[in-house]
C-alpha positions in Angstrom: 0.0 0.0 0.0 3.0 2.4 0.3 2.8 3.2 -3.4 -0.9 3.8 -3.2 -0.6 6.1 -0.2 2.1 8.1 -1.9 -0.5 8.8 -4.6 -2.9 10.6 -2.4 -4.8 13.5 -3.8 -5.5 16.6 -1.6 -8.2 19.2 -1.8 -5.8 22.0 -1.1 -3.7 21.0 -4.1 -6.4 21.9 -6.6 -5.2 23.8 -9.7 -7.3 24.4 -12.8 -6.4 22.7 -16.0 -4.2 24.9 -18.1 -6.3 24.7 -21.3 -10.0 25.1 -22.1 -11.7 22.5 -24.2 -13.9 24.2 -26.8 -15.2 21.2 -28.7 -14.9 17.4 -28.6 -15.5 15.1 -31.6 -15.3 11.4 -31.1 -15.6 8.5 -33.6 -16.1 5.0 -32.4 -15.5 2.0 -34.6 -16.8 -0.7 -32.4 -15.3 -4.1 -32.1 -15.3 -6.4 -29.0 -11.6 -6.9 -29.0 -10.4 -4.0 -31.0 -12.5 -0.8 -30.8 -10.9 2.2 -32.4 -11.6 5.6 -30.9 -10.7 8.7 -32.9 -10.7 12.0 -31.0 -10.6 15.5 -32.3 -10.4 18.0 -29.4 -10.1 21.8 -29.8 -7.9 23.2 -27.0 -7.4 26.9 -26.1 -4.6 28.0 -23.7 -5.7 29.4 -20.4 -2.8 29.2 -18.0 -0.7 26.7 -19.9 1.9 24.6 -18.1 2.5 20.9 -18.5 0.1 19.4 -21.0 -1.1 16.1 -19.6 -4.0 13.9 -20.8 -5.3 11.0 -18.7 -5.3 7.6 -20.3 -5.3 4.1 -18.9 -5.2 0.8 -20.8 -5.1 2.5 -24.2 -3.0 1.5 -27.2 -2.0 4.7 -28.9 -2.1 4.3 -32.7 -1.4 7.9 -33.7 -1.4 11.5 -32.5 -1.3 14.8 -34.2 -1.5 18.6 -33.5 -3.1 20.7 -36.2 -2.6 17.8 -38.7 1.1 17.3 -37.8 2.1 13.9 -36.4 3.5 14.1 -32.8 5.1 11.5 -30.6 3.9 12.1 -27.0 5.4 10.5 -23.9 3.0 7.8 -22.7 2.9 6.2 -19.3 0.4 3.9 -17.5 -1.5 7.0 -16.3 -1.6 9.1 -19.5 0.5 11.1 -21.9 2.4 14.4 -22.0 3.2 16.4 -25.1 4.7 19.7 -26.2 1.9 21.9 -27.5 1.8 25.4 -29.0 1.0 28.5 -27.0 -2.2 29.1 -29.1 -5.5 27.4 -29.9 -4.8 24.0 -31.5 -6.6 20.8 -32.6 -5.5 17.6 -30.9 -6.2 14.4 -32.8 -5.5 10.9 -31.6 -6.5 7.3 -32.4 -6.4 4.6 -29.8 -7.5 1.0 -29.5 -9.3 -0.6 -26.6 -10.8 -4.1 -25.9 -14.3 -3.7 -24.4 -14.8 -7.4 -24.1 -11.9 -7.8 -21.8 -13.0 -4.9 -19.5 -14.3 -6.8 -16.5 -13.9 -3.7 -14.2 -17.0 -2.3 -15.9 -15.4 1.2 -16.1 -15.0 3.0 -19.4 -16.3 1.1 -22.4 -17.2 -2.5 -21.7 -19.6 -5.2 -22.9 -22.6 -6.8 -21.2 -24.4 -9.6 -22.9 -23.2 -8.5 -26.3 -24.0 -4.9 -25.8 -21.5 -2.1 -25.7 -22.0 0.3 -22.8 -20.1 2.8 -20.7 -19.6 3.9 -17.1 -17.3 6.9 -16.8 -17.9 8.3 -13.3 -15.7 9.0 -11.6 -12.6 8.3 -13.8 -13.7 5.9 -16.5 -13.4 8.1 -19.5 -9.6 7.8 -19.4 -10.1 4.2 -20.3 -11.7 5.3 -23.6 -9.3 7.9 -25.0 -6.7 10.4 -23.8 -8.4 13.4 -22.3 -8.2 15.8 -19.3 -10.5 13.4 -17.3 -11.5 15.8 -14.5 -15.0 17.3 -13.7 -14.0 21.0 -14.1 -13.2 20.4 -17.8 -16.5 20.9 -19.6 -17.2 20.9 -23.4 -19.9 20.1 -25.9 -19.5 16.7 -27.5 -20.3 15.3 -31.0 -20.1 11.6 -31.3 -20.1 9.2 -34.3 -20.7 5.5 -33.7 -19.9 3.0 -36.4 -21.2 -0.6 -35.9 -23.5 -3.1 -37.5 -25.5 -3.3 -34.3 -29.1 -2.0 -34.7 -29.1 0.6 -31.9 -26.4 3.2 -31.5 -26.9 5.8 -28.7 -24.9 8.6 -27.1 -25.5 11.8 -25.2 -27.6 14.7 -26.5 -29.8 14.7 -29.5 -29.6 12.5 -32.6 -28.4 14.5 -35.6 -27.7 12.0 -38.4 -27.7 8.2 -39.1 -27.3 5.7 -41.9 -26.7 2.0 -42.3 -24.1 1.1 -39.7 -23.6 4.5 -38.2 -25.2 7.2 -36.1 -24.2 10.7 -34.9 -25.2 12.5 -31.8 -24.6 16.0 -30.6 -24.8 17.3 -27.0 -24.7 21.1 -27.1 -24.5 21.5 -23.3 -20.9 21.6 -22.0 -20.3 18.6 -19.8 -17.4 16.9 -18.1 -16.1 13.6 -19.4 -17.6 11.6 -16.6 -21.0 12.3 -18.1 -20.1 10.8 -21.4 -22.2 7.7 -22.4 -22.4 5.3 -25.3 -24.6 2.3 -25.8 -24.7 0.0 -28.8 -26.6 -3.3 -29.0 -29.6 -5.3 -30.2 -32.2 -3.5 -28.0 -35.9 -2.8 -27.9 -37.4 0.6 -27.1 -40.5 1.3 -25.1 -41.5 4.8 -25.9 -43.5 7.7 -24.5 -43.4 11.5 -24.5 -43.5 14.4 -22.1 -44.6 18.0 -22.8 -42.7 20.6 -20.9 -44.3 23.6 -19.3 -43.0 25.7 -22.2 -44.7 23.4 -24.7 -41.8 21.4 -26.0 -42.4 17.7 -26.6 -39.7 15.4 -25.3 -39.3 11.9 -26.8 -38.8 9.4 -24.0 -37.5 5.8 -24.4 -36.4 2.9 -22.2 -34.1 0.5 -24.0 -34.0 -3.1 -22.9 -33.1 -6.6 -24.1 -35.8 -8.5 -26.1 -38.3 -10.0 -23.8 -38.1 -7.2 -21.2 -40.4 -4.8 -23.0 -43.4 -5.5 -20.8 -41.6 -4.4 -17.6 -40.7 -0.8 -18.6 -44.0 0.9 -18.0 -43.3 1.9 -14.4 -39.9 3.4 -15.3 -41.6 5.6 -17.9 -44.3 6.7 -15.5 -41.7 7.5 -12.9 -39.7 9.5 -15.4 -42.7 11.6 -16.4 -43.6 12.2 -12.7 -40.0 13.3 -12.0 -40.0 15.7 -14.9 -43.3 17.3 -13.9 -42.2 17.5 -10.2 -38.9 19.2 -11.0 -40.7 21.8 -13.1 -43.3 22.4 -10.3 -41.1 22.4 -7.3 -37.8 23.8 -8.6 -38.7 25.4 -11.9 -36.3 23.2 -13.8 -37.2 22.2 -17.3 -35.5 19.5 -19.4 -33.3 20.9 -22.1 -32.9 18.3 -24.9 -35.4 16.8 -27.4 -34.9 13.2 -26.2 -34.3 11.4 -22.9 -33.1 7.8 -23.1 -32.7 5.2 -20.4 -30.9 1.9 -21.0 -31.1 -1.2 -18.7 -27.8 -3.0 -18.3 -27.3 -6.3 -16.3 -23.6 -5.8 -15.6 -23.3 -2.5 -13.7 -21.3 -1.7 -10.5 -23.8 0.8 -9.2 -27.5 1.6 -9.3 -27.6 4.1 -12.2 -25.7 6.9 -13.9 -27.0 10.3 -14.9 -25.2 10.8 -18.2 -26.7 13.7 -20.0 -29.7 12.6 -21.9 -28.7 8.9 -21.8 -29.1 7.5 -18.3 -27.6 4.0 -17.9 -29.3 1.9 -15.2 -28.7 -1.4 -13.5 -31.6 -3.6 -14.9 -32.8 -4.2 -11.3 -33.7 -0.5 -11.1 -35.7 -0.3 -14.4 -37.5 -3.6 -14.9 -40.7 -4.1 -12.9 -44.0 -5.9 -13.2 -46.3 -7.0 -10.3 -45.3 -10.6 -10.9 -41.6 -10.0 -10.8 -41.0 -7.0 -8.6 -41.9 -6.2 -5.0 -43.4 -3.0 -3.7 -39.9 -2.1 -2.5 -38.6 -2.6 -6.0 -41.3 -0.3 -7.4 -40.5 2.4 -4.9 -36.7 2.1 -5.5 -37.2 2.4 -9.3 -39.4 5.5 -8.8 -36.8 7.1 -6.5 -33.7 6.2 -8.6 -35.3 7.3 -11.9 -36.1 10.6 -10.2 -32.6 10.9 -8.7 -30.8 10.5 -12.0 -33.3 12.8 -13.8 -32.8 15.5 -11.1 -29.1 15.3 -11.7 -29.8 17.1 -15.1 -29.6 20.3 -13.1 -27.9 19.3 -9.8 -24.9 17.6 -11.3 -25.0 18.1 -15.1 -25.8 21.7 -15.9 -24.1 22.6 -12.6 -21.4 20.1 -11.8 -18.4 19.6 -9.4 -15.2 21.5 -9.6 -13.3 18.5 -8.4 -14.2 15.1 -6.8 -13.9 16.5 -3.3 -17.1 18.3 -4.1 -19.0 15.0 -4.8 -21.5 15.8 -2.0 -22.4 19.0 -3.9 -24.2 17.0 -6.6 -25.0 13.8 -4.7 -26.2 15.2 -1.3 -28.4 17.8 -3.0 -29.8 15.3 -5.5 -30.5 12.7 -2.8 -32.3 15.4 -0.8 -34.4 16.2 -3.9 -35.3 12.6 -4.6 -36.3 12.2 -0.9 -38.6 15.2 -1.3 -40.0 13.6 -4.4 -40.7 10.3 -2.8 -42.3 12.0 0.2 -44.6 13.8 -2.2 -45.4 10.7 -4.3 -45.9 8.4 -1.3 -46.0 9.1 2.5 -43.7 11.9 3.7 -43.7 10.7 7.3 -42.9 7.1 6.3 -40.2 8.3 4.0 -38.6 10.4 6.7 -38.6 7.5 9.1 -37.0 5.2 6.6 -34.3 7.8 5.9 -33.7 8.5 9.6 -33.5 4.7 10.3 -30.9 4.3 7.6 -28.8 7.2 8.8 -28.9 6.0 12.4 -27.9 2.4 11.5 -25.6 2.6 8.5 -24.2 6.1 8.4 -23.6 6.4 12.2 -21.7 3.1 11.9 -19.4 4.6 9.3 -19.0 7.8 11.3 -18.0 5.8 14.4 -15.5 3.5 12.7 -12.2 3.5 10.9 -13.8 4.6 7.6 -15.2 7.9 9.1 -14.7 10.9 6.8 -16.2 14.3 6.3 -19.1 14.9 3.9 -16.5 16.7 1.9 -13.3 14.7 2.3 -10.0 16.6 2.0 -7.9 13.7 0.6 -8.3 10.4 -1.2 -6.3 7.7 -2.8 -9.1 6.1 -4.9 -12.1 8.4 -5.5 -14.4 5.4 -6.1 -14.0 4.6 -2.4 -15.8 7.9 -1.5 -19.1 7.0 -3.0 -20.3 6.5 0.5 -23.3 6.8 2.7 -21.7 9.8 4.3 -21.3 11.7 1.1 -24.7 10.7 -0.2 -27.1 10.4 2.7 -25.4 12.5 5.3 -24.8 15.0 2.6 -28.6 15.0 2.0 -29.2 15.5 5.7 -26.9 18.5 5.7 -28.9 20.0 2.7 -32.1 19.3 4.6 -30.8 21.1 7.7 -30.1 24.1 5.5 -33.6 24.0 4.1 -35.0 23.9 7.7 -32.9 26.8 8.8 -33.7 29.2 6.0 -37.4 28.2 5.4 -39.2 27.3 2.2 -39.3 30.7 0.5 -35.6 31.5 1.0 -34.7 27.9 0.0 -36.4 28.3 -3.4 -34.9 31.7 -3.9 -31.4 30.6 -3.1 -31.7 27.5 -5.3 -32.9 29.7 -8.2 -29.9 32.0 -7.6 -27.5 29.0 -7.5 -28.8 27.7 -10.9 -28.7 31.2 -12.4 -25.2 32.0 -11.3 -23.6 28.7 -12.1 -25.3 27.2 -15.1 -22.6 25.5 -17.2 -20.0 25.8 -14.5 -18.1 23.4 -12.2 -18.4 24.7 -8.7 -17.7 24.1 -5.0 -19.6 23.8 -1.7 -18.6 27.4 -1.0 -20.4 28.5 -4.1 -23.5 26.6 -3.0 -23.6 28.2 0.4 -22.8 31.6 -1.1 -26.2 31.5 -2.8 -27.9 31.1 0.6 -25.7 33.7 2.3 -26.5 36.3 -0.4 -30.2 35.4 -0.4 -30.8 35.4 3.3 -27.9 37.4 4.7 -27.1 34.6 7.1 -23.5 33.9 8.1 -23.0 30.2 7.3 -19.4 29.9 8.4 -20.3 27.6 11.3 -22.7 25.6 9.2 -19.8 24.8 6.9 -18.4 22.5 9.6 -21.0 19.9 8.6 -19.0 19.5 5.4 -15.5 19.6 6.9 -15.9 17.7 10.2 -16.3 13.9 10.3 -18.2 12.0 13.0 -21.7 12.1 14.6 -22.3 14.8 17.2 -23.8 13.5 20.5 -26.7 15.8 21.6 -27.7 15.4 25.2 -30.9 16.8 26.6 -31.3 17.2 30.4 -34.6 18.3 32.0 -35.2 20.4 35.1 -38.8 21.0 36.3 -39.7 23.4 39.1 -43.5 23.0 38.9 -44.0 25.9 36.5 -41.0 26.2 34.2 -39.3 23.5 32.3 -35.6 24.1 31.7 -33.8 22.0 29.0 -30.0 22.0 29.0 -28.7 21.0 25.5 -25.1 19.8 25.2 -23.2 18.7 22.1 -20.0 16.8 21.7 -18.4 15.0 18.7 -15.9 12.2 19.5 -12.6 12.1 17.7 -12.4 10.4 14.3 -9.3 9.2 12.3 -7.3 12.3 11.4 -9.6 14.7 13.4 -9.0 14.6 17.1 -10.5 18.1 18.0 -14.0 19.0 17.0 -15.6 22.5 17.1 -19.3 22.9 18.0 -21.8 22.5 15.1 -24.8 24.6 14.2 -27.6 22.1 15.1 -31.2 22.8 14.4 -33.0 21.0 17.3 -36.7 20.6 16.8 -38.6 20.4 20.1 -42.2 19.9 21.1 -44.1 19.5 24.4 -47.0 17.2 25.2 -49.3 17.4 28.2 -49.5 14.2 30.3 -53.2 13.9 29.3 -52.2 13.7 25.6 -52.6 17.0 23.9 -49.7 18.9 22.4 -49.0 22.2 24.3 -46.0 23.4 22.3 -45.9 22.8 18.6 -42.6 22.1 16.9 -40.0 24.8 17.6 -36.6 24.9 16.1 -33.8 25.8 18.5 -30.6 26.7 16.7 -27.8 25.4 18.9 -24.4 26.9 18.2 -22.5 26.4 21.5 -21.3 23.3 23.4 -24.0 24.0 25.9 -27.3 26.0 25.6 -30.2 26.4 27.9 -33.9 26.7 26.8 -36.7 27.6 29.2 -40.5 27.1 28.7 -43.2 28.7 30.8 -45.3 25.5 31.0 -47.8 27.2 33.3 -48.6 29.7 30.5 -48.7 27.1 27.9 -51.1 24.9 29.8 -53.3 27.8 30.7 -53.5 28.8 27.0 -54.6 25.2 26.3 -57.1 25.1 29.1 -55.2 22.4 30.9 -53.9 21.9 34.4 -50.3 22.7 34.9 -48.3 19.5 34.9 -44.8 18.5 33.9 -44.9 17.9 30.1 -43.3 15.1 28.1 -40.6 16.4 25.8 -40.4 15.3 22.2 -36.9 16.1 21.1 -35.2 16.1 17.7 -38.5 16.0 15.9 -38.6 14.8 12.3 -34.9 13.9 12.9 -34.0 17.6 12.5 -30.3 16.9 12.5 -28.0 13.8 12.0 -27.0 13.6 15.6 -27.1 10.8 18.2 -29.7 11.9 20.8 -29.0 11.1 24.5 -32.2 11.8 26.4 -32.8 10.0 29.6 -36.6 9.3 29.4 -38.4 6.6 31.3 -40.1 3.6 29.6 -43.4 5.2 30.7 -42.5 8.5 28.9 -41.5 6.6 25.8 -44.6 4.5 25.8 -46.6 7.8 26.1 -44.8 9.2 23.1 -45.5 6.0 21.2 -49.2 6.5 21.8 -49.5 10.3 21.6 -46.7 12.1 19.9 -47.9 14.2 16.9 -44.5 13.8 15.3 -44.4 10.5 13.3 -40.6 10.2 13.5 -40.5 10.5 17.2 -43.5 8.3 17.7 -41.6 5.6 15.8 -38.4 6.4 17.6 -40.1 6.0 21.0 -41.2 2.5 20.1 -37.8 1.7 18.7 -36.1 2.9 21.9 -38.3 0.7 24.0 -37.7 -2.4 21.8 -34.0 -1.7 21.6 -33.7 -1.5 25.4 -35.6 -4.8 25.8 -33.6 -6.5 23.1 -30.1 -5.4 24.4 -31.1 -6.5 27.9 -32.1 -9.9 26.6 -29.0 -10.2 24.6 -26.8 -9.6 27.6 -28.8 -11.7 30.1 -30.5 -8.8 31.8 -34.1 -8.2 32.7 -36.4 -7.0 30.0 -39.9 -5.8 30.3 -41.4 -5.0 26.9 -45.0 -4.8 28.2 -45.3 -1.0 27.8 -44.0 -1.2 24.2 -46.3 -4.1 23.3 -49.3 -2.2 24.7 -48.3 0.8 22.6 -48.0 -1.4 19.5 -51.4 -2.9 20.1 -52.9 0.6 20.3 -51.1 1.6 17.1 -52.4 -1.5 15.2 -55.9 -0.7 16.2 -55.6 3.1 15.3 -57.6 3.4 12.1 -56.1 6.9 11.5 -52.6 5.5 11.1 -51.2 4.7 7.7 -50.7 0.9 7.3 -47.2 1.6 6.2 -46.5 3.4 9.5 -48.0 0.6 11.4 -45.7 -1.8 9.6 -42.7 0.3 10.5 -43.8 0.3 14.2 -43.9 -3.5 14.1 -40.3 -3.8 12.8 -37.5 -4.4 15.3 -34.1 -2.7 15.2 -31.7 -4.5 13.0 -29.2 -6.9 14.5 -26.4 -4.6 13.4 -28.2 -1.7 15.1 -28.4 -3.6 18.3 -24.7 -4.5 18.1 -23.8 -0.9 17.7 -26.0 0.1 20.6 -24.2 -2.4 22.9 -20.8 -1.2 21.6 -21.8 2.4 22.4 -22.6 1.3 25.9 -19.2 -0.2 26.3 -20.1 -3.9 25.8 -18.7 -6.3 23.2 -21.8 -7.5 21.3 -22.4 -11.2 20.7 -24.2 -11.5 17.3 -25.5 -15.0 18.2 -27.0 -13.7 21.5 -28.5 -10.8 19.6 -30.1 -13.2 17.1 -31.5 -15.3 19.9 -32.9 -12.2 21.6 -34.6 -11.1 18.3 -36.2 -14.5 17.7 -37.4 -14.7 21.3 -38.9 -11.2 21.1 -40.6 -12.1 17.8 -42.1 -15.2 19.5 -43.3 -13.0 22.4 -44.8 -10.4 20.0 -46.6 -13.1 18.1 -48.0 -14.6 21.2 -49.0 -11.4 22.9 -50.4 -9.6 19.9 -51.9 -12.6 18.0 -55.5 -11.4 18.0 -54.7 -7.9 16.8 -52.1 -9.2 14.3 -54.7 -11.6 12.9 -57.3 -8.8 12.5 -54.7 -6.6 10.7 -53.6 -9.5 8.5 -57.1 -10.2 7.4 -58.0 -6.5 7.0 -55.1 -6.0 4.6 -55.6 -9.1 2.5 -55.4 -8.3 -1.2 -58.4 -6.9 -2.9 -58.5 -6.1 -6.6 -55.7 -5.8 -9.1 -52.2 -4.9 -7.9 -51.3 -1.3 -8.1 -47.8 0.0 -7.2 -49.1 3.0 -5.4 -48.4 4.1 -1.8 -51.8 3.0 -0.4 -51.5 -0.6 -1.8 -47.8 -0.9 -0.9 -48.7 0.2 2.7 -51.4 -2.5 3.0 -49.1 -5.2 1.6 -46.3 -4.1 3.9 -48.5 -4.5 7.0 -49.9 -7.7 5.7 -46.5 -9.3 5.3 -45.3 -7.9 8.7 -48.2 -9.6 10.4 -47.7 -12.8 8.4 -44.1 -13.1 9.4 -45.0 -12.9 13.1 -48.1 -15.1 12.8 -46.1 -17.8 11.0 -44.3 -18.3 14.4 -47.6 -19.4 15.8 -49.3 -21.5 13.1 -46.4 -23.6 11.8 -46.6 -21.8 8.5 -50.2 -22.6 7.5 -51.1 -19.0 6.6 -47.7 -18.5 4.8 -48.2 -21.6 2.6 -51.7 -20.6 1.7 -50.5 -17.1 0.8 -47.7 -18.4 -1.3 -50.0 -20.8 -3.2 -52.4 -18.1 -4.2 -50.0 -15.2 -4.6 -50.5 -13.2 -7.8 -47.7 -10.7 -7.2 -44.0 -10.8 -6.1 -44.6 -8.9 -2.9 -47.0 -11.6 -1.6 -45.0 -14.5 -3.0 -41.7 -13.3 -1.5 -43.3 -12.2 1.7 -44.7 -15.7 2.3 -41.5 -17.4 1.3 -39.6 -15.1 3.7 -42.0 -15.9 6.5 -41.5 -19.7 6.0 -37.7 -19.5 5.8 -37.6 -17.4 9.0 -39.0 -20.4 10.9 -36.9 -23.0 9.1 -39.7 -24.2 6.8 -40.4 -23.5 3.1 -38.2 -26.1 1.4 -41.0 -27.1 -1.1 -41.9 -23.5 -1.7 -38.3 -22.5 -2.3 -38.0 -25.3 -5.0 -41.3 -24.2 -6.6 -40.1 -20.6 -6.7 -36.9 -21.6 -8.5 -38.8 -23.8 -10.9 -41.0 -20.9 -11.9 -38.5 -18.1 -12.1 -35.2 -19.9 -13.1 -35.2 -18.0 -16.4 -35.6 -14.5 -14.9 -32.2 -13.2 -13.7 -33.6 -10.4 -11.5 -36.1 -12.7 -9.7 -33.3 -15.3 -9.2 -31.2 -12.7 -7.5 -34.0 -12.5 -4.9 -34.1 -16.3 -4.6 -30.3 -16.4 -3.9 -30.3 -13.6 -1.4 -33.3 -14.8 0.6 -31.7 -18.2 1.3 -28.5 -16.7 2.6 -30.3 -14.0 4.7 -32.6 -16.5 6.3 -30.0 -19.2 6.9 -29.3 -20.1 10.5 -26.0 -18.8 12.0 -24.6 -22.3 11.9 -25.6 -22.9 8.3 -25.2 -19.5 6.7 -21.7 -20.0 5.3 -22.6 -23.5 4.1 -25.7 -22.2 2.3 -23.7 -19.4 0.6 -21.0 -21.9 -0.4 -23.6 -24.3 -1.8 -25.2 -21.5 -3.8 -21.9 -20.5 -5.4 -21.9 -24.0 -7.0 -25.4 -23.3 -8.5 -25.3 -23.2 -12.4 -26.7 -19.7 -12.3 -24.1 -18.2 -9.9 -22.4 -15.8 -12.3 -19.9 -14.3 -10.0 -18.6 -11.7 -12.4 -22.1 -10.1 -12.6 -22.2 -7.6 -9.6 -25.9 -8.2 -8.9 -25.5 -12.0 -8.5 -22.2 -11.6 -6.5 -23.9 -9.3 -4.1 -27.0 -11.5 -3.8 -24.9 -14.3 -2.3 -21.5 -13.0 -1.0 -22.8 -9.6 -0.1 -25.9 -11.0 1.6 -23.8 -13.3 3.8 -22.3 -10.2 5.4 -25.8 -8.9 6.1 -26.6 -12.1 8.0 -24.9 -10.8 11.1 -25.1 -13.9 13.3 -24.0 -16.1 10.4 -21.2 -13.8 9.3 -19.8 -13.5 12.8 -20.3 -17.1 13.8 -17.5 -18.1 16.3 -16.1 -20.7 13.8 -14.8 -17.8 11.6 -15.8 -19.8 8.5 -17.7 -16.8 7.0 -14.7 -14.5 7.4 -12.5 -16.9 5.4 -15.1 -17.6 2.8 -15.9 -13.9 2.3 -12.3 -13.0 2.1 -11.5 -15.7 -0.5 -14.3 -14.4 -2.7 -13.2 -10.8 -2.4 -9.7 -11.8 -3.4 -11.1 -13.7 -6.4 -13.2 -10.7 -7.4 -10.6 -8.0 -6.8 -8.5 -8.4 -10.0 -11.6 -8.7 -12.1 -13.7 -5.9 -10.6 -11.8 -3.9 -7.9 -14.6 -1.3 -7.5 -17.2 -3.8 -6.4 -14.6 -5.7 -4.3 -13.6 -2.5 -2.4 -17.2 -1.5 -1.6 -18.0 -5.0 -0.3 -14.9 -5.1 1.9 -16.7 -2.7 4.2 -18.3 -5.8 5.7 -15.3 -5.8 8.0 -15.4 -2.1 9.0 -17.0 -2.8 12.5 -14.3 -5.4 13.5 -13.1 -3.4 16.5 -16.4 -3.4 18.3 -16.4 -7.2 19.0 -14.7 -9.2 21.7 -11.1 -10.3 21.7 -11.6 -13.6 19.9 -13.6 -12.2 17.0 -11.3 -9.2 16.8 -8.3 -11.4 16.4 -10.0 -13.4 13.6 -11.2 -10.3 11.8 -7.9 -8.6 12.0 -6.1 -11.7 10.7 -8.5 -11.8 7.8 -8.0 -8.2 7.0 -4.2 -8.6 7.2 -4.4 -11.6 4.8 -6.3 -9.5 2.3 -3.9 -6.6 2.7 -0.9 -8.9 2.1 -2.4 -10.5 -1.0 -0.1 -10.0 -4.1 -1.5 -7.7 -6.7 -4.3 -6.3 -4.5 -6.0 -3.4 -6.3 -5.6 0.2 -5.2 -9.3 0.3 -4.5 -9.4 -2.6 -2.1 -6.0 -1.9 -0.7 -7.0 1.5 0.4 -10.1 0.3 2.1 -8.4 -2.5 4.0 -5.6 -0.2 5.1 -8.0 2.3 6.5 -9.9 -0.4 8.4 -6.7 -1.7 9.9 -5.7 1.9 10.8 
C-alpha cells in the first residue's frame, strides 16, 4: 500500500487545467476486442503549463496537433506532449478491448451490448483526455457498428446504415459521457414541458423485457413534472433515453440525456418486482433525472465536491418520494438508515467528512456519508432558512452557475446572499467527520421546564479536535393527558451548551389544561443527523409512542423501547417489553394510522443496530446472542399480539388488481409484517396458503420469507426456483433470501452451496452481491464463532478484486466494524484483513479500504 498512499490527492492542491476544451468530436469503430476511438479536441490555452491527458489501458495508434504527427510520452496514467501556445486541434487514435474490460469502467460489454460507465474516472479508459470534472465541453459523437441501436448523449443528428451521430450542445465533463450499442428494444412515451416542447422518452431493454418498462416511464414523467413544479427546472434536450444493463457496478448513472441503469432499477411488473422494487425504481429514476440540473448543468469543480451534486440530489429525490408516497414514512426510513448505516461509518475507521480533504481512490468515497449524510446537511439548510428562502437561493444558484463546475462554498454563497445569514459555522457539517452527540437534560420546578442541551463530537481518524456544530434541534411538548401544548419549535444550537426555558404554566393555561410536567419530544422529524441522548423513562417513551404528533418521534419511541428490551435480553439482563407491546397494540388498532406506518412500528431494530447500541454502551456485542434475543422477542410479540395481528392480517388481504401506489404498498407491507409474526404461531399454515395463491411478487416473496424465517419452506423454495429460473432479477432475490434467512450455523454452508449453482455468475455484480454480499448482512451467520464466514468472504473478495476492484472494495466494508467485537472475534477479523492486505497484486481500490480499516 505504500505506493498507493504516496498517490494521495489533496483538496488543497487543486489547480485548474491549463487549457480550455472548446469542442470534442469522437468517432467509435466498435469491435469487442479492438474498438478504435478517434478523437478531435479543440484546445485553447488558459494558464498553460504541463500538457497532460489522462489515459489508462489505451494503445496509442497515432497522435497529431493541427494535422502534424507528434510522438507524446506515454505512461500507465496518461501522456504528455509539447503543445503550441495558441489554440490548436488535438487528434488521436487509440485501440481498446471492451470485451476484456471486467472492471465495468470505461467502455465494456454486457451480454453482447457495448456500454459505458465513466464516473468517476472511467473516460480515461476510452481515450486520452483531461478526465476531471472541471473540464467541460460540448460533444459530438459518431458511432460505427452493425448493431441496430447506437446511442450517445444529447440529440440524434444523423444516421445511416451502420452509423449514427449524436450532438450534446451543453458543455459537460467527461464523466457524463455515455455510449450504448446493441440489439435492444425501445418502449417509448413522451412528455410535454411547461414551455410546450415535446420530449421523446425511451427505455431501451433486451428483447423480452419490454413488458416491464411501464413503471420506469411513469416514474420519469412524474419526475419531470415534479422538477418543473417544485424547482422550476425544465428539461433541455429533445430526447431522454434510459438503458437497462445487467452488468453494472452501481445503481444508475445520470449521463446527459442517456441514463444507464442497473436492470434491477428499471424492470418491474407485479409478478416479478416487489413494492420495495417499485419504490426504489421510482426514486432512482427521479434521482438520475434530477441530476440534469444538480450535477450536469451545474457540476463539481473536483471530486472532493462530490456531495455537492449527490447530497443535493439525494435530498431532492427524498422530497419527491415523500410527495409521491408518504412523507412521514419516507422520513422515518431515511432516519433509520442514517442511524444504522451512516452512524456506523461515522463511528468507525472509515469515518470521513461529507467533503473529504484527501483520497487515494475516488471510487471509495461514493459512501453513505457523502450521499445520505450529505442529504441530511442539505435538509438542515432548508429547515434553517425556510421554504421561500430555500427556493430563492436554489434559483440564484442555478442562475449563477449554469454551465459551471463549482464548490460547496459556491452553493452556500447563494444562501448567504439570499438570506444574509453567516453560514461559516454551518460549513463545519461539510468539513468535520463524525456524529455529534446531543444530550438533553430536563429540570422542572412545577411551573418552568428548563432544558439543557449539550453537544460533543468524538474524535475520528485524522480529526481529534471538534468544534461545535450549528444544530437545528426541533422540540415539542405534550401534556401528560395527551394534547400537544408546544408545537414544533426549532432551537438553533451553536455552542457546546445551551439552555432553553419554557413557561409551561402559561402554555397549559392557554390550552385550558392543568399545569403538569410535560413530556418532551426532542429532535422531531430527525431535524439533525446527531445521536440523541435523552434519559426518558419507559413510561414516557410509551406515552410518546401513543400520543406524539411527530411521526418520526412516535416511531423512535417504540424503537427505543424495543431496543432497550432486546439489548437487555442479549446480555442476560431483565427485559420488560410490556409498555412497548401495549403501545404497539394501540397503534395497530388506530384506524387513523397509515398501514405503512403501522408496519414500521412493528419492525424491530436490525441486529447490526443492536450490536452498535451495545458497543456504544461499552459492551462487546455477541451476534448470536442478539439473534436469539430477536427471535425470542418475535415469539413474544406473536403470542401477545396474536389477536390484533390476525385482524390486521385479514383486513389487509389483497383486494382487486395490484397497483404499485403508496396505499396498496402500505397495506401489503403491514400484511407481510403480520404474516411473518403469525407464522411463528401457526407452523406456516397462513404463509403456505399465501404463497400458493399469490399473484404478485410482494406476496410471494413475503410468504417465502416468513416460511424460511422459521426453518420451513423447502418445497416453496423449490417451486419458486422452478417458476423463475429464467428470470435473472427474480433469481437474485431467490439467492439472497436463502442466505439472509439461513441459521447462524448454516449461513456459510448455504452461501458456499449457492456458489456452486449453475446460475451463480460471480462476475455479474448483482449476482455476486446476492450471495456473497448477503452473507455479510446475516450478522449472526457472518460473525459465527467458527470464523468460517470470514475466510469464505475474504476468499471471494480476493477472487473478485483483480476482475472488478470497485465492487470488491465496496464489499470489503463488511469488515469495518471489527473493532467493536470481543477479543476472539477481533483477532480473527484482524487476521482476515491482514491476509487481504498482504495479497499480491491487491488493487488500489481494495488496498486503500483495508488499510483504512486496519488503521
